[in-house]
VEXSEGU-166644 format. One record per residue (C-alpha): residue in three letters; x, y, z. Coordinates in steps of 0.05 Angstrom, whole numbers, plus 5000, padded with zeros to 4 digits. Example, Ala and Ser with C-alpha at 12.3 -4.5 7.8 and 13.67 -1.06 7.14 Angstrom:
MARSE res   c1   c2   c3
MARSE ALA 5246 4910 5156
MARSE SER 5273 4979 5143
***
This chain:
MARSE res   c1   c2   c3
MARSE UNK 6234 4041 6473
MARSE UNK 6211 4042 6394
MARSE UNK 6139 4062 6381
MARSE UNK 6115 4017 6328
MARSE UNK 6054 4020 6285
MARSE UNK 6014 3971 6257
MARSE UNK 5970 3911 6281
MARSE UNK 5975 3845 6315
MARSE UNK 5974 3783 6278
MARSE UNK 5917 3764 6323
MARSE UNK 5879 3822 6294
MARSE UNK 5896 3802 6224
MARSE UNK 5870 3732 6236
MARSE UNK 5801 3760 6261
MARSE UNK 5794 3781 6187
MARSE UNK 5831 3731 6146
MARSE UNK 5871 3668 6143
MARSE UNK 5940 3663 6109
MARSE UNK 5954 3624 6047
MARSE UNK 6018 3584 6051
MARSE UNK 6052 3641 6002
MARSE UNK 6033 3696 6050
MARSE UNK 6046 3658 6116
MARSE UNK 6119 3633 6101
MARSE UNK 6150 3704 6108
MARSE UNK 6112 3719 6172
MARSE UNK 6133 3651 6201
MARSE UNK 6205 3660 6178
MARSE UNK 6210 3727 6215
MARSE UNK 6177 3700 6274
MARSE UNK 6231 3640 6278
MARSE UNK 6283 3688 6268
MARSE UNK 6260 3728 6328
MARSE UNK 6254 3666 6370
MARSE UNK 6323 3642 6346
MARSE UNK 6355 3706 6370
MARSE UNK 6317 3702 6438
MARSE UNK 6342 3625 6446
MARSE UNK 6415 3641 6426
MARSE UNK 6417 3693 6483
MARSE UNK 6386 3645 6534
MARSE UNK 6314 3673 6535
MARSE UNK 6254 3633 6528
MARSE UNK 6189 3676 6510
MARSE UNK 6140 3632 6543
MARSE UNK 6080 3671 6518
MARSE UNK 6082 3669 6441
MARSE UNK 6016 3679 6411
MARSE UNK 5981 3725 6355
MARSE UNK 5967 3780 6398
MARSE UNK 6040 3784 6418
MARSE UNK 6065 3786 6347
MARSE UNK 6060 3854 6317
MARSE UNK 6060 3866 6241
MARSE UNK 6086 3934 6221
MARSE UNK 6097 3962 6153
MARSE UNK 6171 3953 6127
MARSE UNK 6208 3978 6069
MARSE UNK 6183 3966 5998
MARSE UNK 6108 3948 6023
MARSE UNK 6139 3890 6059
MARSE UNK 6118 3871 6131
MARSE UNK 6160 3872 6188
MARSE UNK 6147 3822 6246
MARSE UNK 6162 3840 6315
MARSE UNK 6155 3795 6378
MARSE UNK 6132 3835 6438
MARSE UNK 6109 3822 6514
MARSE UNK 6166 3783 6545
MARSE UNK 6136 3794 6615
MARSE UNK 6135 3719 6626
MARSE UNK 6204 3706 6592
MARSE UNK 6257 3665 6625
MARSE UNK 6334 3668 6621
MARSE UNK 6345 3589 6617
MARSE UNK 6419 3604 6624
MARSE UNK 6408 3627 6692
MARSE UNK 6353 3590 6724
MARSE UNK 6313 3524 6710
MARSE UNK 6260 3562 6686
MARSE UNK 6206 3530 6728
MARSE UNK 6177 3590 6770
MARSE UNK 6111 3612 6741
MARSE UNK 6117 3566 6680
MARSE UNK 6047 3553 6681
MARSE UNK 6029 3620 6670
MARSE UNK 6015 3642 6602
MARSE UNK 5955 3638 6553
MARSE UNK 5917 3574 6547
MARSE UNK 5914 3539 6480
MARSE UNK 5988 3563 6468
MARSE UNK 6019 3527 6529
MARSE UNK 6061 3469 6520
MARSE UNK 6047 3407 6561
MARSE UNK 6105 3420 6606
MARSE UNK 6082 3487 6621
MARSE UNK 6013 3460 6637
MARSE UNK 6045 3411 6687
MARSE UNK 6092 3463 6718
MARSE UNK 6154 3427 6698
MARSE UNK 6220 3450 6670
MARSE UNK 6212 3490 6605
MARSE UNK 6259 3502 6545
MARSE UNK 6269 3529 6475
MARSE UNK 6225 3471 6457
MARSE UNK 6168 3500 6492
MARSE UNK 6168 3560 6447
MARSE UNK 6171 3514 6388
MARSE UNK 6106 3485 6413
MARSE UNK 6074 3553 6415
MARSE UNK 6101 3570 6342
MARSE UNK 6067 3506 6318
MARSE UNK 6001 3527 6348
MARSE UNK 6011 3596 6314
MARSE UNK 6025 3568 6244
MARSE UNK 5966 3521 6249
MARSE UNK 5921 3581 6266
MARSE UNK 5949 3623 6208
MARSE UNK 5924 3569 6161
MARSE UNK 5867 3541 6191
MARSE UNK 5838 3601 6226
MARSE UNK 5830 3567 6297
MARSE UNK 5874 3536 6345
MARSE UNK 5883 3459 6342
MARSE UNK 5852 3416 6390
MARSE UNK 5875 3347 6415
MARSE UNK 5868 3320 6343
MARSE UNK 5886 3374 6297
MARSE UNK 5856 3376 6228
MARSE UNK 5900 3357 6171
MARSE UNK 5932 3419 6135
MARSE UNK 5926 3415 6062
MARSE UNK 5987 3457 6049
MARSE UNK 6035 3397 6062
MARSE UNK 6056 3431 6123
MARSE UNK 6020 3382 6172
MARSE UNK 6078 3339 6187
MARSE UNK 6120 3398 6206
MARSE UNK 6065 3430 6249
MARSE UNK 6052 3360 6282
MARSE UNK 6127 3354 6303
MARSE UNK 6122 3427 6332
MARSE UNK 6060 3402 6377
MARSE UNK 6095 3333 6401
MARSE UNK 6079 3322 6470
MARSE UNK 6150 3310 6491
MARSE UNK 6194 3368 6479
MARSE UNK 6255 3324 6454
MARSE UNK 6211 3304 6396
MARSE UNK 6204 3377 6370
MARSE UNK 6249 3415 6330
MARSE UNK 6315 3436 6364
MARSE UNK 6314 3506 6333
MARSE UNK 6262 3553 6310
MARSE UNK 6295 3564 6244
MARSE UNK 6293 3488 6232
MARSE UNK 6216 3495 6230
MARSE UNK 6225 3544 6172
MARSE UNK 6268 3498 6136
MARSE UNK 6223 3439 6140
MARSE UNK 6163 3480 6119
MARSE UNK 6203 3502 6056
MARSE UNK 6227 3433 6040
MARSE UNK 6153 3411 6049
MARSE UNK 6128 3468 6000
MARSE UNK 6181 3447 5953
MARSE UNK 6152 3372 5952
MARSE UNK 6088 3395 5944
MARSE UNK 6098 3440 5886
MARSE UNK 6137 3381 5851
MARSE UNK 6079 3335 5864
MARSE UNK 6030 3387 5832
MARSE UNK 6078 3399 5771
MARSE UNK 6078 3323 5761
MARSE UNK 6006 3315 5765
MARSE UNK 6004 3372 5713
MARSE UNK 6050 3339 5668
MARSE UNK 6012 3276 5677
MARSE UNK 5947 3306 5662
MARSE UNK 5981 3343 5602
MARSE UNK 6005 3279 5574
MARSE UNK 5938 3239 5584
MARSE UNK 5898 3290 5547
MARSE UNK 5939 3293 5484
MARSE UNK 5919 3231 5450
MARSE UNK 5843 3261 5452
MARSE UNK 5869 3319 5411
MARSE UNK 5921 3292 5366
MARSE UNK 5908 3225 5323
MARSE UNK 5952 3170 5344
MARSE UNK 6001 3150 5284
MARSE UNK 5987 3078 5262
MARSE UNK 6061 3068 5240
MARSE UNK 6134 3094 5259
MARSE UNK 6161 3152 5219
MARSE UNK 6220 3133 5184
MARSE UNK 6270 3179 5145
MARSE UNK 6252 3247 5176
MARSE UNK 6294 3251 5235
MARSE UNK 6331 3315 5211
MARSE UNK 6267 3348 5193
MARSE UNK 6240 3335 5263
MARSE UNK 6304 3353 5294
MARSE UNK 6303 3421 5256
MARSE UNK 6232 3430 5281
MARSE UNK 6252 3417 5354
MARSE UNK 6312 3472 5350
MARSE UNK 6261 3522 5323
MARSE UNK 6216 3509 5377
MARSE UNK 6269 3514 5428
MARSE UNK 6280 3588 5406
MARSE UNK 6244 3646 5438
MARSE UNK 6217 3661 5374
MARSE UNK 6184 3641 5331
MARSE UNK 6115 3621 5363
MARSE UNK 6090 3594 5294
MARSE UNK 6119 3540 5249
MARSE UNK 6091 3531 5178
MARSE UNK 6110 3462 5144
MARSE UNK 6103 3478 5066
MARSE UNK 6108 3428 5008
MARSE UNK 6076 3395 4949
MARSE UNK 6012 3349 4966
MARSE UNK 6030 3279 4990
MARSE UNK 6101 3292 5016
MARSE UNK 6085 3278 5089
MARSE UNK 6072 3345 5120
MARSE UNK 6014 3320 5160
MARSE UNK 6054 3254 5187
MARSE UNK 6112 3304 5206
MARSE UNK 6064 3353 5239
MARSE UNK 6036 3295 5284
MARSE UNK 6107 3273 5301
MARSE UNK 6130 3344 5320
MARSE UNK 6068 3345 5367
MARSE UNK 6076 3283 5398
MARSE UNK 6088 3280 5471
MARSE UNK 6160 3252 5467
MARSE UNK 6181 3317 5425
MARSE UNK 6137 3370 5465
MARSE UNK 6163 3345 5529
MARSE UNK 6234 3356 5510
MARSE UNK 6218 3425 5482
MARSE UNK 6165 3451 5532
MARSE UNK 6190 3423 5598
MARSE UNK 6245 3477 5602
MARSE UNK 6203 3532 5576
MARSE UNK 6146 3518 5629
MARSE UNK 6186 3502 5690
MARSE UNK 6251 3528 5674
MARSE UNK 6227 3601 5647
MARSE UNK 6158 3606 5686
MARSE UNK 6152 3681 5665
MARSE UNK 6138 3656 5593
MARSE UNK 6096 3596 5614
MARSE UNK 6035 3625 5582
MARSE UNK 6061 3635 5514
MARSE UNK 6039 3583 5466
MARSE UNK 6076 3541 5412
MARSE UNK 6034 3517 5353
MARSE UNK 6052 3477 5291
MARSE UNK 6011 3481 5232
MARSE UNK 6018 3459 5158
MARSE UNK 5992 3493 5093
***
């Protein structure tokens, strides 16, 4: 038997709640452990934070280990009814409470409770509070009363959480883009007429802005040749969206760098 160092998830939750980014890797490993059990015909039946051990992993990572299989059943060899009602109240699925036949869906229910507790800091009651992370629909499906309405596999829960996270991130990005566009007219004067005859100049400015360098472009010329008008066009939402969208969302490591257009 392996000797493991670390603390239980329950002990960690006594000190802190998890953010979504912190929780997903732990959840992924819990689900992988359950999936391995289920593929071998084992139902845990007592999944809870105090039975989930967080141990030091490689490169400062956390290794998650499922423990305490004292109530587990081999559903491939029995109907998994006997002693099904035993476990920890608050993590028991409805079929456990009613001493009905349990299945892998019973562990999915407990997984939903654990995920909720990681984010909210408490177990859900009959009407769980919405989780602002965008994971609420996934958690509610895990906690469905009917086993058939829950996820079929533990790893399906992780996939649903990741998809929900991606949708939430895209919604946030869209909100940022919308806010950025809405705020620009307050900083840049709105041109009264369309710019004609400077398409090549604007195109060249766009090409320069797409480069990693320079960060500053200076327009030079005699007074009255239209430097201000060209600068306003180059700083318009249409031009900047074409240039900055790939920079902001395609190369995030450089997202804090600024591009400015000045004139002399």
